[in-house]
N, CA, C and O of each residue as an XYZ file, in Angstrom:
872
protein
N     -50.816    -27.652    -12.029
C     -50.431    -26.415    -11.616
C     -51.990    -25.659    -11.874
O     -52.826    -26.292    -12.519
N     -52.193    -24.829    -11.550
C     -52.913    -23.739    -11.034
C     -53.067    -22.899    -11.759
O     -52.469    -21.998    -11.172
N     -53.538    -22.360    -12.888
C     -53.539    -21.608    -13.800
C     -54.317    -20.066    -13.029
O     -55.526    -20.225    -13.194
N     -54.145    -19.085    -12.493
C     -54.123    -18.037    -11.847
C     -54.538    -17.223    -12.724
O     -55.395    -16.438    -12.320
N     -54.236    -17.138    -13.762
C     -54.817    -16.256    -14.805
C     -57.181    -17.054    -15.068
O     -58.131    -16.294    -15.254
N     -57.250    -18.198    -14.993
C     -58.448    -18.743    -15.458
C     -58.572    -18.229    -14.086
O     -59.655    -17.689    -14.310
N     -58.322    -17.912    -12.669
C     -59.640    -18.028    -11.631
C     -59.683    -16.321    -11.708
O     -60.655    -15.591    -11.517
N     -58.722    -16.066    -11.947
C     -58.891    -14.378    -11.767
C     -57.896    -13.931     -9.918
O     -57.914    -13.009     -9.102
N     -57.636    -14.410     -9.980
C     -56.810    -14.436     -8.735
C     -55.317    -13.813     -9.062
O     -54.813    -13.719    -10.181
N     -54.739    -13.415     -7.810
C     -53.995    -12.367     -8.026
C     -53.157    -13.070     -6.687
O     -53.629    -13.322     -5.579
N     -51.477    -13.343     -7.273
C     -50.531    -13.888     -6.340
C     -49.514    -12.998     -6.093
O     -48.777    -12.658     -7.018
N     -49.302    -12.388     -4.507
C     -48.979    -11.599     -4.415
C     -48.059    -11.589     -3.651
O     -48.457    -11.838     -2.513
N     -46.319    -11.312     -3.744
C     -45.130    -12.019     -2.350
C     -44.351    -10.815     -2.506
O     -44.672    -10.206     -3.526
N     -43.457    -10.283     -1.850
C     -42.428    -10.140     -1.930
C     -40.870    -10.737     -2.036
O     -40.591    -11.521     -1.128
N     -40.026    -10.530     -2.821
C     -38.920    -11.365     -2.459
C     -37.547    -10.242     -1.472
O     -37.347     -9.091     -1.084
N     -37.083    -11.281     -1.490
C     -35.746    -10.514     -0.498
C     -33.887    -10.918     -1.003
O     -33.389    -11.859     -0.385
N     -33.276    -10.433     -1.727
C     -32.235    -10.918     -2.085
C     -31.401    -10.660     -0.536
O     -30.433    -11.407     -0.398
N     -31.596     -9.945      0.328
C     -30.517    -11.040      1.957
C     -29.748    -11.772      1.590
O     -28.698    -11.614      0.968
N     -30.493    -13.044      2.150
C     -30.917    -14.395      1.519
C     -29.729    -14.457     -0.019
O     -28.552    -14.695      0.252
N     -29.947    -14.330     -0.913
C     -29.736    -15.111     -1.843
C     -28.847    -14.118     -2.333
O     -28.900    -14.130     -3.563
N     -27.641    -12.819     -1.688
C     -26.511    -12.228     -2.281
C     -25.820    -13.367     -1.146
O     -24.684    -13.785     -1.365
N     -26.390    -13.707     -0.247
C     -24.960    -14.081      1.266
C     -25.635    -15.801      0.358
O     -26.128    -16.377      1.328
N     -25.776    -16.413     -0.435
C     -25.859    -17.865     -1.161
C     -24.890    -17.158     -2.329
O     -23.877    -17.819     -2.560
N     -24.994    -16.263     -2.891
C     -23.890    -16.124     -3.822
C     -23.101    -15.653     -3.674
O     -22.417    -15.213     -4.597
N     -22.954    -15.585     -3.039
C     -20.910    -14.910     -2.156
C     -20.239    -16.720     -1.670
O     -19.089    -17.139     -1.537
N     -21.737    -17.463     -1.505
C     -20.846    -18.599     -0.974
C     -20.840    -18.899     -2.116
O     -20.320    -17.832     -2.444
N     -20.941    -19.347     -2.936
C     -21.025    -19.945     -4.372
C     -19.443    -19.232     -5.272
O     -18.565    -19.810     -5.913
N     -19.612    -18.042     -4.993
C     -17.902    -17.805     -5.701
C     -17.617    -17.657     -4.764
O     -17.205    -16.502     -4.866
N     -17.378    -18.096     -3.113
C     -16.304    -18.608     -2.970
C     -15.930    -20.531     -3.053
O     -15.072    -21.255     -2.549
N     -16.769    -20.683     -3.707
C     -15.781    -22.629     -3.475
C     -15.530    -22.012     -4.987
O     -14.361    -21.915     -5.360
N     -16.515    -21.622     -5.803
C     -15.593    -21.480     -7.410
C     -13.686    -20.724     -7.081
O     -12.612    -21.164     -7.493
N     -13.954    -19.589     -6.270
C     -12.532    -19.988     -6.274
C     -12.530    -20.784     -5.909
O     -12.945    -21.608     -6.724
N     -12.064    -21.565     -4.224
C     -10.942    -22.328     -3.514
C     -11.318    -23.911     -4.849
O     -10.716    -24.924     -4.495
N     -12.202    -24.107     -6.216
C     -11.669    -24.777     -6.733
C     -10.122    -24.344     -7.744
O      -9.261    -25.164     -8.062
N     -10.109    -22.609     -8.151
C      -9.662    -22.706     -9.215
C      -8.078    -23.210     -8.433
O      -7.221    -23.879     -9.011
N      -7.967    -22.612     -6.774
C      -7.352    -22.457     -6.129
C      -6.649    -23.858     -6.611
O      -6.039    -23.985     -7.673
N      -6.886    -25.077     -5.448
C      -6.904    -26.208     -6.058
C      -6.414    -26.882     -7.040
O      -5.534    -27.705     -6.787
N      -6.889    -26.685     -8.460
C      -6.894    -26.465     -8.957
C      -5.135    -26.523     -9.774
O      -4.483    -27.269    -10.505
N      -4.998    -25.252     -9.082
C      -3.391    -24.355     -9.091
C      -2.543    -24.341     -8.312
O      -1.506    -23.682     -8.386
N      -2.936    -25.213     -7.290
C      -2.086    -25.336     -6.691
C      -0.569    -25.862     -6.430
O      -0.274    -27.057     -6.428
N       0.166    -25.014     -6.255
C       1.250    -25.015     -6.824
C       2.479    -23.985     -7.955
O       3.698    -23.836     -7.877
N       1.562    -23.507     -8.823
C       1.619    -23.161    -10.099
C       1.987    -21.738     -9.751
O       1.454    -20.969     -8.952
N       3.129    -21.561    -10.622
C       3.118    -19.771    -11.074
C       2.209    -19.058    -11.082
O       1.117    -19.620    -11.172
N       2.215    -17.528    -10.995
C       1.370    -16.863    -11.208
C       0.761    -16.605    -12.395
O       1.467    -15.969    -13.178
N      -0.364    -16.907    -12.791
C      -0.617    -16.766    -14.632
C      -1.824    -16.360    -14.677
O      -2.550    -16.017    -13.744
N      -2.075    -16.412    -15.999
C      -4.151    -16.244    -16.054
C      -4.783    -16.316    -15.140
O      -5.471    -15.415    -14.659
N      -4.575    -18.022    -14.532
C      -5.776    -18.370    -13.560
C      -5.895    -17.678    -12.908
O      -7.036    -17.631    -12.450
N      -4.935    -16.687    -12.385
C      -5.384    -15.808    -11.384
C      -6.291    -14.517    -11.448
O      -6.471    -13.725    -10.523
N      -7.029    -14.434    -13.200
C      -7.833    -13.820    -13.291
C      -9.243    -14.109    -12.637
O      -9.992    -13.283    -12.114
N      -9.431    -15.443    -12.782
C     -10.707    -16.305    -12.050
C     -10.428    -16.001    -10.573
O     -11.464    -15.726     -9.967
N      -9.633    -15.980    -10.040
C      -9.651    -15.938     -8.052
C     -10.044    -14.891     -8.186
O     -11.198    -14.703     -7.803
N      -9.091    -13.434     -8.936
C      -9.731    -11.910     -8.708
C     -10.969    -11.649     -9.411
O     -10.961    -10.418     -9.402
N     -11.625    -11.861     -9.784
C     -12.991    -12.153    -10.618
C     -13.427    -12.861     -9.375
O     -13.551    -11.867     -8.660
N     -13.751    -13.878     -8.599
C     -14.847    -14.588     -7.490
C     -13.959    -13.707     -6.026
O     -14.402    -13.414     -4.916
N     -13.563    -13.644     -6.202
C     -13.176    -13.203     -5.418
C     -13.972    -11.585     -4.632
O     -14.713    -11.533     -3.650
N     -13.343    -10.155     -5.724
C     -13.883     -9.561     -5.489
C     -15.186     -9.725     -5.319
O     -15.803     -9.244     -4.369
N     -15.797    -10.560     -6.419
C     -17.222    -10.084     -6.865
C     -17.921    -11.491     -5.145
O     -18.896    -11.809     -4.465
N     -17.104    -11.640     -5.279
C     -18.154    -12.310     -3.561
C     -18.017    -10.832     -1.971
O     -18.870    -10.652     -1.102
N     -16.930    -10.212     -2.103
C     -17.011     -9.103     -1.714
C     -18.886     -8.281     -1.497
O     -19.785     -8.000     -0.704
N     -18.434     -8.256     -2.897
C     -19.175     -7.512     -2.736
C     -20.914     -8.401     -2.614
O     -21.821     -7.786     -2.054
N     -21.137     -9.589     -3.094
C     -22.132     -9.949     -2.551
C     -22.395     -9.792     -1.251
O     -23.333     -9.043     -0.977
N     -21.513    -10.565      0.069
C     -21.600    -10.412      1.002
C     -21.802     -8.556      1.594
O     -22.708     -8.306      2.390
N     -21.193     -7.818      1.268
C     -21.507     -6.429      1.516
C     -22.970     -6.400      1.488
O     -23.707     -6.243      2.462
N     -23.484     -6.653     -0.354
C     -25.105     -6.138     -0.859
C     -25.618     -7.696      0.195
O     -26.845     -7.623      0.132
N     -25.474     -8.243      0.569
C     -25.966     -9.253      1.617
C     -26.751     -8.082      2.746
O     -27.876     -7.608      2.903
N     -25.303     -7.966      3.425
C     -26.460     -6.520      4.519
C     -27.452     -5.879      4.871
O     -28.510     -5.772      5.491
N     -26.297     -5.305      3.903
C     -27.623     -4.355      3.172
C     -29.358     -4.374      2.485
O     -30.204     -3.490      2.354
N     -29.335     -5.561      2.221
C     -29.974     -6.075      2.053
C     -31.295     -6.342      3.139
O     -32.437     -5.900      3.265
N     -30.600     -7.132      3.693
C     -30.854     -7.948      5.360
C     -31.296     -6.856      5.594
O     -32.525     -6.850      5.519
N     -30.919     -6.038      5.813
C     -31.603     -4.292      7.248
C     -32.736     -4.064      6.711
O     -33.868     -4.094      7.193
N     -32.184     -3.719      5.174
C     -33.499     -2.921      4.512
C     -34.864     -3.713      4.584
O     -36.009     -3.295      4.757
N     -34.401     -4.929      4.404
C     -35.957     -5.839      4.140
C     -36.474     -5.590      5.869
O     -37.564     -5.019      5.890
N     -36.114     -5.790      6.794
C     -36.376     -5.947      8.539
C     -37.192     -3.929      8.374
O     -38.073     -3.361      9.019
N     -36.435     -3.541      7.373
C     -37.037     -1.651      8.059
C     -38.567     -1.784      6.823
O     -39.614     -1.321      7.277
N     -38.624     -2.348      5.465
C     -39.351     -3.427      5.078
C     -40.255     -3.409      5.600
O     -41.066     -2.497      5.439
N     -40.421     -4.263      6.297
C     -40.980     -5.005      7.520
C     -41.822     -4.244      9.489
O     -42.262     -4.466     10.617
N     -41.515     -3.468      8.599
C     -41.103     -1.891     10.148
C     -42.674     -2.328     10.502
O     -42.778     -3.382     11.130
N     -43.465     -1.878     10.286
C     -44.823     -2.669     10.812
C     -45.038     -4.010     11.812
O     -45.750     -4.095     12.812
N     -44.317     -4.856     11.293
C     -43.451     -6.203     11.892
C     -42.892     -5.943     13.115
O     -43.245     -6.292     14.241
N     -41.969     -5.282     12.736
C     -40.975     -5.578     13.768
C     -40.506     -4.698     14.677
O     -39.536     -4.893     15.409
N     -41.363     -3.470     14.632
C     -40.976     -2.148     14.908
C     -42.768     -2.378     16.235
O     -43.553     -1.447     16.412
N     -42.829     -2.894     16.480
C     -44.853     -2.139     16.903
C     -44.948     -0.638     17.668
O     -45.618      0.379     17.483
N     -43.695     -1.146     18.827
C     -43.890     -0.238     19.504
C     -43.772      0.729     19.220
O     -43.896      1.699     19.969
N     -43.463      0.759     17.907
C     -43.924      2.441     17.586
C     -44.743      2.550     16.625
O     -45.251      1.755     15.834
N     -44.846      4.418     16.925
C     -46.012      4.693     15.900
C     -45.467      4.434     14.272
O     -44.329      4.515     13.809
N     -46.660      4.121     13.674
C     -46.118      4.021     11.645
C     -45.793      4.440     11.268
O     -44.784      4.207     10.603
N     -46.762      6.080     11.439
C     -46.182      6.830     10.587
C     -44.848      7.228     10.861
O     -44.003      7.385      9.980
N     -44.557      7.470     12.653
C     -43.140      7.820     12.539
C     -42.432      7.238     12.583
O     -41.429      7.780     13.049
N     -42.243      5.676     12.179
C     -41.725      4.761     11.308
C     -41.173      5.046      9.972
O     -39.987      4.958      9.657
N     -42.448      5.499      8.999
C     -42.232      5.769      7.810
C     -41.777      6.877      7.603
O     -41.658      7.270      6.443
N     -41.359      7.761      8.807
C     -40.937      8.854      8.481
C     -39.641      9.607      8.400
O     -39.137     10.527      7.757
N     -39.172      8.274      9.938
C     -37.673      7.703     10.155
C     -36.826      7.328      8.329
O     -35.884      7.704      7.632
N     -38.057      6.291      8.321
C     -37.600      5.093      7.051
C     -36.481      5.961      5.731
O     -35.541      5.450      5.122
N     -37.137      7.713      5.595
C     -37.055      7.970      4.925
C     -35.963      8.880      5.453
O     -35.602      9.874      4.823
N     -35.431      8.519      6.642
C     -34.093      9.844      7.076
C     -33.203      8.241      6.616
O     -32.383      8.143      5.703
N     -33.522      7.453      7.264
C     -32.789      5.909      7.362
C     -32.162      5.620      6.101
O     -31.175      6.159      5.600
N     -32.819      4.769      5.701
C     -32.538      5.027      3.813
C     -30.985      5.340      3.708
O     -29.969      4.662      3.553
N     -31.288      6.711      3.870
C     -29.675      6.595      3.389
C     -28.741      6.246      3.936
O     -27.689      6.018      3.339
N     -28.902      6.104      5.324
C     -27.637      5.808      6.387
C     -26.579      4.203      5.697
O     -26.706      3.507      4.689
N     -25.700      4.188      6.743
C     -24.649      3.046      6.763
C     -25.582      2.317      7.118
O     -26.650      2.462      7.713
N     -24.749      1.121      6.445
C     -25.274      0.164      7.094
C     -25.296     -0.140      8.311
O     -26.352     -0.635      8.704
N     -23.973      0.072      9.505
C     -23.820     -0.273      9.890
C     -24.487      0.829     11.324
O     -24.051      0.797     12.474
N     -25.460      1.604     10.885
C     -26.220      2.356     10.764
C     -27.467      2.234     11.368
O     -28.168      2.683     12.275
N     -27.416      1.102     10.093
C     -28.849      0.336     10.044
C     -28.890      0.056     11.384
O     -29.295      0.717     12.341
N     -28.242     -1.400     11.265
C     -28.299     -2.073     12.145
C     -28.062     -1.467     13.673
O     -28.547     -1.984     14.679
N     -27.418     -0.546     13.668
C     -27.726     -0.031     15.803
C     -28.309      0.511     15.910
O     -28.086      1.212     16.898
N     -29.750      0.890     15.086
C     -30.453      1.811     15.096
C     -31.841      0.991     14.866
O     -32.907      1.385     15.339
N     -31.761      0.263     14.386
C     -32.184     -0.991     14.414
C     -32.878     -1.725     16.103
O     -33.980     -1.923     16.614
N     -31.392     -1.924     16.460
C     -31.362     -1.954     17.849
C     -31.855     -1.398     18.857
O     -32.579     -1.801     19.767
N     -31.262     -0.153     18.540
C     -32.111      1.033     19.310
C     -33.290      1.051     19.737
O     -33.635      1.458     20.846
N     -34.185      0.487     18.648
C     -36.143      0.595     18.073
C     -36.432     -0.579     19.068
O     -37.338     -0.404     19.884
N     -35.755     -1.735     19.073
C     -35.860     -3.072     20.174
C     -35.544     -2.436     21.230
O     -34.863     -3.232     21.877
N     -35.616     -1.622     21.713
C     -34.315     -1.264     23.317
C     -33.580     -2.475     23.575
O     -34.074     -3.358     24.276
N     -32.448     -2.582     23.066
C     -31.690     -3.631     23.091
C     -30.147     -2.941     23.041
O     -29.885     -1.793     22.682
N     -29.095     -4.097     23.562
C     -28.397     -2.979     23.133
C     -27.388     -3.222     22.416
O     -27.001     -4.385     22.531
N     -26.594     -2.360     21.469
C     -26.173     -1.873     20.138
C     -24.845     -3.045     20.086
O     -24.497     -4.010     20.766
N     -24.517     -2.571     19.271
C     -23.365     -3.430     18.654
C     -22.075     -2.772     19.240
O     -21.650     -1.685     18.849
N     -21.195     -3.913     20.707
C     -19.364     -2.516     20.005
C     -19.380     -2.712     19.237
O     -19.822     -3.624     18.539
N     -18.640     -1.481     19.083
C     -18.076     -1.109     18.271
C     -16.812     -1.412     18.534
O     -16.277     -1.523     17.431
N     -15.589     -1.722     19.836
C     -14.611     -2.901     19.605
C     -15.610     -3.672     19.047
O     -16.358     -2.866     18.494
N     -15.984     -4.660     18.906
C     -16.179     -6.146     18.951
C     -15.338     -6.702     17.953
O     -15.298     -5.988     16.952
N     -14.774     -7.550     17.896
C     -14.753     -8.575     16.660
C     -15.436     -8.443     15.965
O     -14.949     -7.730     15.089
N     -17.119     -8.904     15.588
C     -17.677     -9.399     14.585
C     -17.678     -7.944     13.773
O     -17.538     -7.740     12.567
N     -17.964     -6.656     15.280
C     -18.186     -5.243     14.982
C     -16.478     -5.212     13.620
O     -16.316     -5.602     12.464
N     -16.012     -4.855     14.163
C     -14.285     -4.792     13.170
C     -14.255     -5.155     11.418
O     -14.202     -4.503     10.375
N     -14.340     -6.931     11.911
C     -14.832     -7.710     10.981
C     -16.223     -7.312      9.664
O     -16.669     -8.095      8.825
N     -16.440     -6.528      9.789
C     -17.847     -6.486      9.481
C     -17.066     -4.714      8.906
O     -16.525     -4.539      7.814
N     -17.161     -4.118      9.510
C     -16.571     -2.974      9.090
C     -15.182     -2.680      7.979
O     -14.941     -1.656      7.340
N     -14.502     -3.822      8.026
C     -12.800     -3.970      7.649
C     -13.438     -4.498      6.061
O     -12.830     -4.129      5.057
N     -14.715     -5.391      5.916
C     -15.291     -6.055      5.109
C     -16.204     -4.488      4.291
O     -15.475     -3.949      3.459
N     -16.990     -4.100      4.385
C     -17.757     -3.038      3.843
C     -16.299     -1.900      3.922
O     -16.512     -1.047      3.061
N     -15.348     -1.693      4.419
C     -13.871     -0.962      3.862
C     -13.311     -1.179      2.555
O     -13.048     -0.450      1.599
N     -13.186     -2.680      2.867
C     -12.808     -3.555      0.795
C     -13.368     -3.169     -0.006
O     -12.992     -2.581     -1.021
N     -15.139     -3.666      0.614
C     -15.871     -3.323     -0.886
C     -15.576     -2.755     -1.240
O     -14.811     -2.796     -2.204
N     -16.245     -1.285     -0.351
C     -16.131      0.290     -1.052
C     -14.684      0.393     -1.939
O     -14.829      1.209     -2.849
N     -13.297     -0.227     -1.922
C     -12.394      0.313     -2.097
C     -11.878     -0.691     -3.792
O     -10.923     -0.561     -4.558
N     -12.790     -1.416     -3.776
C     -13.153     -2.004     -4.904
C     -14.407     -1.290     -5.522
O     -14.172     -1.391     -6.726
N     -15.637     -0.607     -5.398
C     -16.587     -0.268     -5.927
C     -15.806      1.120     -6.413
O     -15.824      1.439     -7.602
N     -15.332      1.674     -5.722
C     -14.386      3.095     -6.127
C     -13.351      2.839     -6.359
O     -12.884      3.710     -5.626
N     -12.271      2.253     -6.870
C     -11.632      1.906     -6.934
C     -10.474      2.636     -7.259
O     -10.842      2.647     -8.434
N      -9.231      3.361     -7.306
C      -8.862      4.309     -7.360
C      -7.264      3.525     -7.628
O      -6.732      3.042     -6.629
N      -6.487      3.409     -9.062
C      -4.610      3.120     -9.020
C      -3.873      3.756     -8.248
O      -3.681      4.972     -8.233
N      -3.405      2.907     -7.538
C      -1.952      3.757     -6.569
C      -0.986      2.991     -7.928
O      -1.419      2.267     -8.825
N       0.012      3.314     -7.758
C       1.564      2.667     -8.129
C       1.472      2.311     -7.248
O       0.710      2.652     -6.343
N       2.888      0.851     -7.326
C       3.008      0.351     -7.102
C       3.694      0.600     -4.953
O       3.317      0.375     -3.803
N       4.895      1.207     -5.757
C       5.668      2.576     -4.878
C       5.919      3.083     -3.633
O       6.628      2.887     -2.646
N       4.235      4.522     -4.469
C       3.839      5.207     -3.599
C       2.317      5.049     -2.615
O       1.516      5.921     -2.277
N       2.336      3.143     -2.271
C       0.650      3.641     -1.861
C       0.333      4.416     -1.075
O       1.015      5.416     -0.855
N      -0.598      4.198     -0.553
C      -1.473      5.343      1.003
C      -2.246      4.849      0.937
O      -2.428      3.827      1.599
N      -3.546      5.587     -0.349
C      -5.276      4.644      0.197
C      -5.284      2.770      0.708
O      -5.687      2.170      1.704
N      -4.534      2.309     -0.731
C      -4.523      0.311     -1.104
C      -3.944      0.571      0.247
O      -4.730      0.867      1.146
N      -2.543      0.492      0.526
C      -1.842      0.097      2.068
C      -2.785      0.704      3.182
O      -2.756      0.088      4.248
N      -3.540      1.706      3.124
C      -4.400      1.081      4.427
C      -5.828      0.920      4.821
O      -6.483      1.172      5.832
N      -6.178      0.165      3.102
C      -6.637     -0.547      3.510
C      -5.987     -2.550      3.423
O      -6.689     -3.461      3.863
N      -5.156     -2.693      3.040
C      -4.011     -4.284      3.192
C      -3.878     -3.568      4.919
O      -4.625     -4.181      5.682
N      -3.351     -2.811      5.383
C      -3.095     -3.310      6.473
C      -4.361     -3.783      7.507
O      -4.429     -4.845      8.127
N      -5.238     -2.787      7.500
C      -6.825     -3.752      7.764
C      -6.774     -4.550      7.650
O      -6.986     -5.053      8.754
N      -6.500     -5.733      6.537
C      -6.109     -6.795      5.906
C      -6.041     -8.272      6.805
O      -6.560     -9.379      6.942
N      -4.783     -7.194      7.380
C      -3.738     -8.542      8.289
C      -3.645     -9.316      9.662
O      -3.234     -8.901     10.745
N      -4.151    -10.581      9.310
C      -4.057    -11.092     10.494
C      -6.384    -11.373     10.488
O      -6.833    -11.819     11.544
N      -7.211    -11.136      9.575
C      -7.962    -11.602      8.961
C      -8.306    -12.840      8.383
O      -9.144    -13.660      8.759
N      -7.521    -12.864      7.385
C      -7.388    -14.259      6.256
C      -5.440    -14.618      5.931
O      -4.299    -14.263      6.226
N      -6.038    -15.316      5.337
C      -4.367    -15.926      4.330
C      -3.884    -14.993      3.465
O      -4.806    -14.677      2.713
N      -2.627    -14.242      3.137
C      -4.031    -14.375      1.557
C      -2.623    -15.171      0.563
O      -1.831    -16.051      0.899
N      -2.752    -14.512     -0.564
C      -2.798    -15.426     -2.068
C      -1.395    -16.366     -2.135
O      -0.203    -16.161     -2.364
N      -1.806    -16.918     -1.974
C      -0.236    -18.232     -1.925
C       0.956    -18.201     -3.739
O       2.072    -18.667     -3.969
N       0.024    -17.469     -4.564
C       0.343    -17.542     -5.437
C       0.931    -15.648     -5.719
O       1.498    -15.476     -6.799
N       0.811    -14.598     -4.961
C       2.042    -13.622     -5.259
C       3.114    -13.238     -3.539
O       2.980    -13.338     -2.319
N       4.038    -12.820     -4.475
C       5.471    -12.651     -3.145
C       4.455    -11.823     -2.352
O       3.397    -11.231     -2.566
N       5.649    -12.176     -0.891
C       5.214    -12.070      0.626
C       4.884    -10.051      0.291
O       3.857     -9.413      0.520
N       6.444     -9.485     -0.400
C       6.717     -8.275     -1.107
C       5.921     -8.094     -1.734
O       6.631     -7.419     -2.479
N       4.560     -8.036     -2.417
C       3.606     -7.785     -3.121
C       3.057     -7.091     -1.865
O       3.050     -7.428     -0.681
N       2.534     -5.851     -2.610
C       1.344     -4.919     -1.337
C       0.087     -6.088     -1.579
O      -0.022     -6.797     -2.579
N      -0.842     -6.085     -0.358
C      -1.434     -7.188      0.861
C      -3.200     -6.277     -0.705
O      -3.868     -7.047     -1.395
N      -3.352     -5.066     -0.740
C      -4.293     -4.688     -1.844
C      -3.539     -3.767     -2.973
O      -2.704     -2.864     -3.027
N      -4.630     -4.828     -4.128
C      -5.577     -4.731     -4.600
C      -5.823     -6.610     -4.663
O      -6.841     -7.291     -4.542
N      -4.062     -7.053     -4.960
C      -4.085     -9.161     -5.838
C      -4.156     -9.611     -4.508
O      -5.098    -10.249     -4.039
N      -2.668     -9.103     -3.634
C      -2.680    -10.650     -3.090
C      -3.352    -11.189     -2.426
O      -3.154    -12.377     -2.169
N      -4.972    -10.104     -1.627
C      -5.769    -10.485     -0.464
C      -6.737    -11.078     -0.808
O      -7.781    -11.247     -0.178
N      -6.250    -11.693     -2.584
C      -7.393    -11.404     -3.465
C      -6.595    -13.495     -3.258
O      -5.682    -14.110     -3.809
N      -7.795    -13.886     -2.003
C      -7.729    -15.820     -1.680
C      -9.188    -16.407     -1.462
O     -10.311    -15.912     -1.555
N      -8.808    -17.402     -1.203
C     -10.512    -18.321     -0.820
C      -9.948    -18.305      0.458
O     -10.965    -18.466      1.131
N      -8.933    -18.213      1.337
C      -9.258    -17.375      2.405
C     -10.159    -16.634      2.182
O     -11.228    -16.987      1.683
N      -9.910    -15.662      2.468
C     -10.829    -14.254      2.662
C     -12.290    -13.811      1.726
O     -13.152    -12.932      1.706
N     -11.898    -15.072      0.991
C     -13.304    -15.796      0.896
C     -14.377    -16.107      1.757
O     -15.469    -15.595      2.005
N     -13.758    -17.078      2.133
C     -14.628    -17.777      3.323
C     -14.497    -16.799      4.636
O     -15.541    -16.669      5.275
N     -13.179    -15.998      5.183
C     -13.681    -14.917      6.011
C     -14.911    -13.823      5.439
O     -15.509    -13.084      6.221
N     -15.131    -13.842      4.235
C     -16.775    -12.814      3.781
C     -17.507    -12.581      4.420
O     -17.924    -11.798      5.273
N     -17.737    -13.867      3.598
C     -18.959    -15.471      3.750
C     -19.249    -15.614      5.675
O     -20.270    -16.114      6.148
N     -18.453    -15.223      6.252
C     -18.027    -15.969      7.460
C     -18.810    -14.875      8.237
O     -19.850    -15.047      8.872
N     -18.050    -13.605      8.054
C     -18.090    -12.007      8.537
C     -19.216    -12.033      8.632
O     -19.864    -12.396      9.614
N     -19.711    -11.544      7.338
C     -20.909    -11.844      7.223
C     -22.319    -12.425      7.906
O     -23.219    -11.898      8.559
N     -22.071    -13.690      7.455
C     -23.128    -14.612      8.771
C     -22.890    -14.154      9.983
O     -23.771    -13.865     10.793
N     -21.478    -14.047     10.202
C     -21.808    -13.970     11.914
C     -22.354    -12.559     12.459
O     -22.775    -12.331     13.593
N     -22.251    -11.726     11.449
C     -22.457    -10.455     12.069
C     -24.038    -10.660     11.691
O     -24.342    -10.969     12.843
N     -25.047    -10.720     11.126
C     -26.319    -11.321     10.465
C     -26.781    -11.783     11.943
O     -27.462    -11.151     12.750
N     -25.982    -13.585     12.108
C     -26.325    -13.884     12.931
C     -26.324    -13.809     15.532
O     -26.732    -14.524     16.447
N     -25.452    -12.232     15.344
C     -24.979    -11.846     16.495
C     -26.926    -10.619     16.546
O     -27.971    -10.596     17.196
N     -26.336     -9.943     15.504
C     -27.870     -8.946     15.124
C     -29.250     -9.400     15.650
O     -29.936     -8.716     16.410
N     -29.639    -10.783     15.113
C     -30.908    -11.876     15.086
C     -31.577    -12.333     17.238
O     -32.608    -12.489     17.892
N     -29.092    -12.332     17.488
C     -29.555    -12.502     18.908
C     -29.761    -11.065     19.803
O     -30.466    -11.091     20.812
N     -29.103     -9.832     19.365
C     -29.157     -8.761     20.171
C     -30.836     -8.112     20.181
O     -31.647     -7.603     20.953
N     -30.709     -8.472     18.964
C     -32.789     -7.561     18.289
C     -34.156     -8.646     18.708
O     -35.274     -8.341     19.125
N     -33.469    -10.219     18.366
C     -34.750    -10.625     19.515
C     -36.068    -10.626     17.490
O     -37.254    -10.954     17.508
N     -35.315    -10.186     16.177
C     -35.688    -10.268     15.143
C     -36.149    -11.380     14.421
O     -35.200    -11.384     13.637
N     -36.927    -12.454     13.998
C     -36.135    -13.823     13.555
C     -35.181    -13.335     11.987
O     -35.218    -12.494     11.090
N     -34.228    -14.742     12.530
C     -32.562    -14.513     11.751
C     -33.890    -15.261     10.363
O     -34.818    -16.065     10.461
N     -33.151    -14.255      8.890
C     -33.444    -14.875      7.751
C     -33.213    -16.056      7.513
O     -34.093    -16.861      7.207
N     -31.587    -16.420      7.657
C     -30.569    -17.241      7.181
C     -30.680    -18.735      7.926
O     -30.389    -19.873      7.555
N     -31.147    -18.273      8.948
C     -31.458    -20.129     10.376
C     -30.657    -20.671      9.516
O     -29.506    -20.890      9.138
N     -32.251    -20.842      9.315
C     -32.383    -21.979      8.200
C     -31.392    -22.762      7.135
O     -31.251    -23.967      6.931
N     -30.961    -21.978      6.725
C     -30.473    -22.552      5.456
C     -28.682    -21.556      5.652
O     -28.254    -20.713      4.862
N     -27.908    -22.112      7.100
C     -26.423    -22.185      7.132
C     -25.668    -23.091      6.425
O     -24.668    -22.771      5.782
N     -26.217    -24.499      6.537
C     -26.244    -25.580      5.853
C     -25.214    -25.272      4.467
O     -24.020    -25.545      4.342
N     -25.901    -24.780      3.754
C     -25.477    -23.669      2.199
C     -24.142    -23.190      2.261
O     -23.341    -23.575      1.410
N     -23.810    -22.436      3.114
C     -23.378    -20.833      3.530
C     -21.430    -21.632      3.680
O     -21.145    -22.404      4.595
N     -20.437    -21.215      2.632
C     -18.894    -22.109      2.840
C     -18.841    -21.213      3.582
O     -18.890    -20.011      3.323
N     -18.721    -21.808      4.719
C     -17.638    -20.862      6.114
C     -16.276    -21.496      6.645
O     -15.615    -20.910      7.502
């Protein structure tokens, strides 16, 4: 191993977290699945805390992956958006940095003179729902079960996306607990993965996760 200090050389690199967050989400999904298998057929109990922890953390990591991924592309704007003046891109990033995740992806496509995501597409619908779920968890506001309003809205948006937890009765509200399941975590990872893949296809920007698909729990 070379001792860089003795050579006087400096190793300069810039790590990214788009891939790392999605890899973390995949690992959390697998852990959630292991808990479900271990407790198959059991009644609701303390083990569900692990399912809840892994599931909610998985959702947060998935959305963090999407935001990190598109931020990394704009950080390398001189490479990806060569047709535009770099000074203009620098000023534009000052504005875009504060925009939503979806807006950043859409604007990147616009800058590449490519077709934007169709707002009605399945992949867009799933990612928007995923982001709503993450926001509901991060900015969680308790509601009485029998007086649900915002919780009911997010619950309805999740219907049909994945299988709900078998450890809670169907009469239980979907959000915040019945949606916490291995099936949900797989949906979250898959939705993020498919969104990045479609973005790469549309934009022709190098797919930074393509060579690592084998490690994702899809």
